[in-house]
N, CA, C and O of each residue as an XYZ file, in Angstrom:
276
protein
N     -28.770     90.657    -34.124
C     -29.034     89.236    -34.094
C     -30.465     88.988    -34.549
O     -31.398     89.670    -34.128
N     -30.611     88.012    -35.404
C     -31.959     87.664    -35.834
C     -32.555     86.688    -34.839
O     -31.850     85.881    -34.233
N     -33.824     86.774    -34.687
C     -34.547     85.887    -33.762
C     -34.908     84.598    -34.479
O     -34.994     84.561    -35.706
N     -35.122     83.531    -33.696
C     -35.584     82.284    -34.307
C     -36.952     82.478    -34.966
O     -37.684     83.418    -34.657
N     -37.267     81.580    -35.865
C     -38.534     81.653    -36.577
C     -39.562     80.718    -35.959
O     -39.219     79.703    -35.353
N     -40.807     81.075    -36.123
C     -41.942     80.272    -35.700
C     -42.621     79.770    -36.966
O     -42.840     80.535    -37.906
N     -42.951     78.491    -36.989
C     -43.663     77.922    -38.136
C     -45.063     77.551    -37.670
O     -45.231     76.786    -36.720
N     -46.049     78.093    -38.337
C     -47.445     77.812    -38.018
C     -48.053     77.092    -39.208
O     -48.061     77.607    -40.326
N     -48.565     75.886    -38.954
C     -49.185     75.090    -40.012
C     -50.676     75.031    -39.724
O     -51.100     74.549    -38.674
N     -51.461     75.525    -40.665
C     -52.911     75.547    -40.509
C     -53.522     74.984    -41.782
O     -53.703     75.681    -42.780
N     -53.830     73.708    -41.708
C     -54.380     73.066    -42.903
C     -53.340     72.995    -43.998
O     -52.298     72.359    -43.835
N     -53.621     73.651    -45.124
C     -52.702     73.641    -46.250
C     -51.737     74.811    -46.237
O     -50.777     74.824    -47.007
N     -51.969     75.795    -45.379
C     -51.098     76.968    -45.369
C     -50.034     76.862    -44.273
O     -50.283     76.351    -43.181
N     -48.855     77.356    -44.602
C     -47.724     77.368    -43.678
C     -47.229     78.806    -43.579
O     -46.938     79.450    -44.587
N     -47.140     79.290    -42.361
C     -46.655     80.650    -42.131
C     -45.368     80.558    -41.330
O     -45.329     79.919    -40.278
N     -44.324     81.190    -41.821
C     -43.072     81.283    -41.079
C     -42.818     82.754    -40.815
O     -42.868     83.591    -41.717
N     -42.540     83.050    -39.523
C     -42.275     84.427    -39.162
C     -41.284     84.446    -38.010
O     -41.102     83.451    -37.308
N     -40.653     85.591    -37.830
C     -39.739     85.765    -36.716
C     -40.528     85.852    -35.415
O     -41.643     86.374    -35.403
N     -39.965     85.348    -34.324
C     -40.648     85.403    -33.031
C     -40.939     86.846    -32.638
O     -40.140     87.747    -32.890
N     -42.109     87.050    -32.011
C     -42.410     88.380    -31.501
C     -41.724     88.543    -30.144
O     -41.060     87.616    -29.681
N     -41.871     89.702    -29.498
C     -41.178     89.989    -28.243
C     -41.517     88.998    -27.142
O     -40.622     88.524    -26.442
N     -42.786     88.678    -26.979
C     -43.220     87.758    -25.921
C     -42.659     86.362    -26.174
O     -42.137     85.734    -25.252
N     -42.755     85.874    -27.391
C     -42.242     84.544    -27.738
C     -40.730     84.478    -27.535
O     -40.194     83.489    -27.036
N     -40.063     85.549    -27.933
C     -38.605     85.578    -27.827
C     -38.158     85.594    -26.370
O     -37.187     84.920    -26.026
N     -38.826     86.332    -25.518
C     -38.503     86.346    -24.091
C     -38.695     84.962    -23.486
O     -37.864     84.508    -22.699
N     -39.789     84.285    -23.848
C     -40.025     82.927    -23.356
C     -38.955     81.975    -23.866
O     -38.480     81.114    -23.126
N     -38.580     82.128    -25.122
C     -37.523     81.316    -25.717
C     -36.223     81.471    -24.930
O     -35.571     80.477    -24.612
N     -35.845     82.701    -24.615
C     -34.620     82.951    -23.859
C     -34.707     82.372    -22.451
O     -33.737     81.803    -21.951
N     -35.865     82.515    -21.812
C     -36.072     81.940    -20.487
C     -35.929     80.425    -20.535
O     -35.283     79.830    -19.673
N     -36.530     79.805    -21.541
C     -36.448     78.353    -21.704
C     -35.001     77.910    -21.935
O     -34.561     76.906    -21.373
N     -34.261     78.656    -22.761
C     -32.866     78.317    -23.028
C     -32.041     78.382    -21.749
O     -31.204     77.513    -21.506
N     -32.273     79.407    -20.930
C     -31.567     79.525    -19.653
C     -31.901     78.354    -18.733
O     -31.017     77.807    -18.072
N     -33.179     77.968    -18.690
C     -33.605     76.860    -17.853
C     -32.966     75.544    -18.317
O     -32.485     74.760    -17.499
N     -32.965     75.312    -19.625
C     -32.375     74.091    -20.159
C     -30.881     74.029    -19.852
O     -30.355     72.968    -19.515
N     -30.203     75.163    -19.969
C     -28.763     75.201    -19.683
C     -28.505     74.944    -18.200
O     -27.566     74.226    -17.857
N     -29.313     75.511    -17.327
C     -29.164     75.280    -15.889
C     -29.385     73.805    -15.559
O     -28.651     73.239    -14.749
N     -30.375     73.184    -16.170
C     -30.637     71.757    -15.958
C     -29.485     70.908    -16.475
O     -29.113     69.911    -15.856
N     -28.927     71.304    -17.605
C     -27.794     70.576    -18.179
C     -26.587     70.659    -17.253
O     -25.913     69.658    -17.009
N     -26.319     71.859    -16.738
C     -25.194     72.035    -15.822
C     -25.397     71.241    -14.538
O     -24.451     70.640    -14.029
N     -26.614     71.230    -14.011
C     -26.916     70.470    -12.794
C     -26.697     68.981    -13.040
O     -26.181     68.277    -12.172
N     -27.082     68.505    -14.207
C     -26.896     67.104    -14.550
C     -25.411     66.760    -14.638
O     -24.988     65.696    -14.187
N     -24.634     67.651    -15.213
C     -23.187     67.434    -15.323
C     -22.561     67.382    -13.927
O     -21.740     66.508    -13.647
N     -22.947     68.312    -13.057
C     -22.412     68.340    -11.696
C     -22.801     67.080    -10.915
O     -21.995     66.544    -10.155
N     -24.023     66.618    -11.103
C     -24.483     65.408    -10.423
C     -23.663     64.201    -10.888
O     -23.276     63.361    -10.076
N     -23.404     64.118    -12.172
C     -22.621     63.004    -12.703
C     -21.180     63.057    -12.185
O     -20.595     62.021    -11.872
N     -20.609     64.261    -12.096
C     -19.249     64.398    -11.557
C     -19.206     63.960    -10.096
O     -18.264     63.286     -9.681
N     -20.218     64.337     -9.314
C     -20.274     63.948     -7.907
C     -20.419     62.434     -7.781
O     -19.808     61.816     -6.909
N     -21.225     61.846     -8.653
C     -21.419     60.388     -8.646
C     -20.107     59.679     -8.947
O     -19.742     58.717     -8.271
N     -19.399     60.160     -9.969
C     -18.119     59.557    -10.339
C     -17.095     59.714     -9.222
O     -16.318     58.794     -8.968
N     -17.079     60.869     -8.548
C     -16.141     61.097     -7.445
C     -16.441     60.157     -6.279
O     -15.524     59.621     -5.658
N     -17.702     59.964     -5.988
C     -18.089     59.059     -4.900
C     -17.667     57.627     -5.220
O     -17.113     56.934     -4.368
N     -17.928     57.193     -6.438
C     -17.520     55.838     -6.824
C     -16.006     55.680     -6.727
O     -15.516     54.634     -6.302
N     -15.269     56.708     -7.119
C     -13.806     56.648     -7.041
C     -13.352     56.563     -5.581
O     -12.442     55.799     -5.258
N     -13.986     57.346     -4.696
C     -13.631     57.300     -3.270
C     -13.930     55.929     -2.685
O     -13.174     55.430     -1.852
N     -15.019     55.322     -3.112
C     -15.375     53.996     -2.623
C     -14.544     52.899     -3.280
O     -14.453     51.785     -2.764
N     -13.943     53.220     -4.415
C     -13.118     52.250     -5.125
C     -13.925     51.165     -5.800
O     -13.476     50.024     -5.912
N     -15.140     51.526     -6.258
C     -15.984     50.549     -6.946
C     -16.452     51.125     -8.280
O     -16.406     52.332     -8.514
N     -16.898     50.228     -9.133
C     -17.433     50.649    -10.428
C     -18.928     50.930    -10.304
O     -19.551     50.588     -9.298
N     -19.482     51.537    -11.307
C     -20.924     51.806    -11.330
C     -21.708     50.495    -11.292
O     -22.763     50.418    -10.663
N     -21.195     49.472    -11.960
C     -21.871     48.182    -11.970
C     -21.867     47.555    -10.578
O     -22.860     46.963    -10.155
N     -20.748     47.687     -9.870
C     -20.664     47.149     -8.514
C     -21.615     47.913     -7.569
O     -22.256     47.311     -6.708
N     -21.695     49.214     -7.737
C     -22.608     50.013     -6.922
C     -24.054     49.575     -7.176
O     -24.857     49.484     -6.247
N     -24.367     49.311     -8.427
C     -25.724     48.858     -8.775
C     -26.034     47.532     -8.106
O     -27.152     47.322     -7.635
N     -25.062     46.641     -8.059
C     -25.261     45.349     -7.379
C     -25.498     45.559     -5.892
O     -26.340     44.886     -5.298
N     -24.764     46.486     -5.282
C     -24.931     46.759     -3.859
C     -26.313     47.333     -3.560
O     -26.879     47.093     -2.493
N     -26.843     48.086     -4.504
C     -28.147     48.721     -4.311
C     -29.299     47.822     -4.721
O     -30.454     48.245     -4.704
N     -28.994     46.587     -5.090
C     -30.040     45.641     -5.431
C     -30.467     45.715     -6.885
O     -31.510     45.171     -7.248
N     -29.695     46.368     -7.710
C     -30.038     46.443     -9.134
C     -29.610     45.185     -9.842
O     -29.005     44.291     -9.251
N     -29.930     45.128    -11.108
C     -29.630     43.925    -11.886
C     -28.348     44.048    -12.621
O     -27.949     43.121    -13.325
């Protein structure tokens, strides 16, 4: 597998190179973190939808109950 590239712009020169070991490890860590956050967001939205369904109200009605506009 090829690693992602890094683009470094310094004035008029542009250098593109493959990520080194440290950069690549950080990249993988960041990707894992972003995926975990995405999954947590999906689970939160599913829980919100389930709660609204149990209450038998729409998101707009819930917003009105909570004092939203």
